[in-house]
C-alpha positions in Angstrom: -117.4 231.8 -52.9 -113.8 230.4 -53.2 -112.6 231.7 -56.2 -111.0 229.8 -59.3 -107.7 230.5 -57.7 -108.3 228.6 -54.6 -109.5 225.9 -56.7 -106.8 225.7 -58.6 -104.5 225.7 -55.7 -106.9 223.2 -53.7 -105.7 221.1 -56.6 -102.0 221.9 -57.4 -101.4 221.4 -53.3 -101.1 217.6 -53.3 -99.2 217.8 -56.1 -96.2 220.2 -54.6 -96.7 218.6 -51.4 -96.8 215.3 -51.7 -96.0 214.2 -55.1 -99.6 212.6 -56.7 -100.8 213.7 -59.8 -103.6 215.7 -59.9 -105.3 217.3 -63.2 -104.0 220.5 -64.7 -106.8 223.2 -64.9 -106.9 224.2 -68.6 -109.1 227.2 -67.9 -112.6 228.6 -67.1 -116.2 228.6 -68.5 -118.6 231.3 -68.0 -122.6 229.5 -67.1 -125.3 231.7 -66.0 -125.3 229.9 -62.4 -121.4 231.2 -61.8 -117.5 230.5 -63.4 -116.7 226.6 -63.7 -112.8 225.3 -64.2 -111.7 223.2 -67.0 -109.6 220.4 -66.1 -107.7 218.0 -68.5 -108.6 214.8 -69.4 -107.8 212.2 -66.9 -107.8 208.5 -69.1 -110.3 206.0 -67.8 -108.8 202.8 -66.4 -110.2 199.6 -65.4 -108.8 199.1 -61.9 -108.4 195.9 -60.4 -107.9 194.3 -57.1 -104.5 195.1 -57.3 -104.2 198.4 -59.0 -106.2 199.8 -55.6 -103.5 198.2 -53.9 -101.0 200.3 -54.9 -102.3 203.2 -54.4 -102.1 203.1 -50.9 -98.8 204.6 -51.0 -100.2 207.5 -53.0 -102.7 208.0 -50.1 -99.9 207.5 -47.5 -97.8 210.3 -49.1 -100.9 212.9 -48.9 -101.3 211.5 -44.7 -97.8 212.3 -44.0 -97.8 216.0 -45.4 -97.1 218.3 -42.0 -98.2 221.6 -41.6 -99.5 224.1 -38.9 -103.2 223.4 -39.4 -105.5 220.3 -40.8 -106.8 221.7 -44.5 -106.7 224.6 -46.2 -106.1 228.3 -45.0 -108.9 229.5 -46.9 -112.8 228.8 -46.8 -113.9 226.1 -49.1 -116.6 224.5 -50.7 -117.8 221.0 -51.7 -119.8 221.2 -54.4 -122.7 223.5 -53.2 -121.7 223.2 -49.8 -119.7 225.9 -47.5 -117.2 224.4 -45.6 -116.1 226.9 -42.7 -112.1 226.4 -42.0 -112.1 226.8 -37.9 -109.4 226.0 -35.8 -108.9 225.8 -32.1 -107.3 228.3 -30.3 -103.9 226.8 -28.6 
């Protein structure tokens, strides 16, 4: 299982590398099934078509980030689904 630190890193990384906004981690909460990462509240916004078009530049900034590989350096999960990080040899 990934650690809370891995999850926090995954949230901070888009902000650090592409300058887009992500919610801040406030802390953790231990429950019977494990640990939950508690994030700051984000304001719900009623978006119009023009607002969605303005989000394009942020998405483009994320896609312009370059690295030695695609994705994070660690294994991960998408909800309960395991996401193995494997790369073909070059």
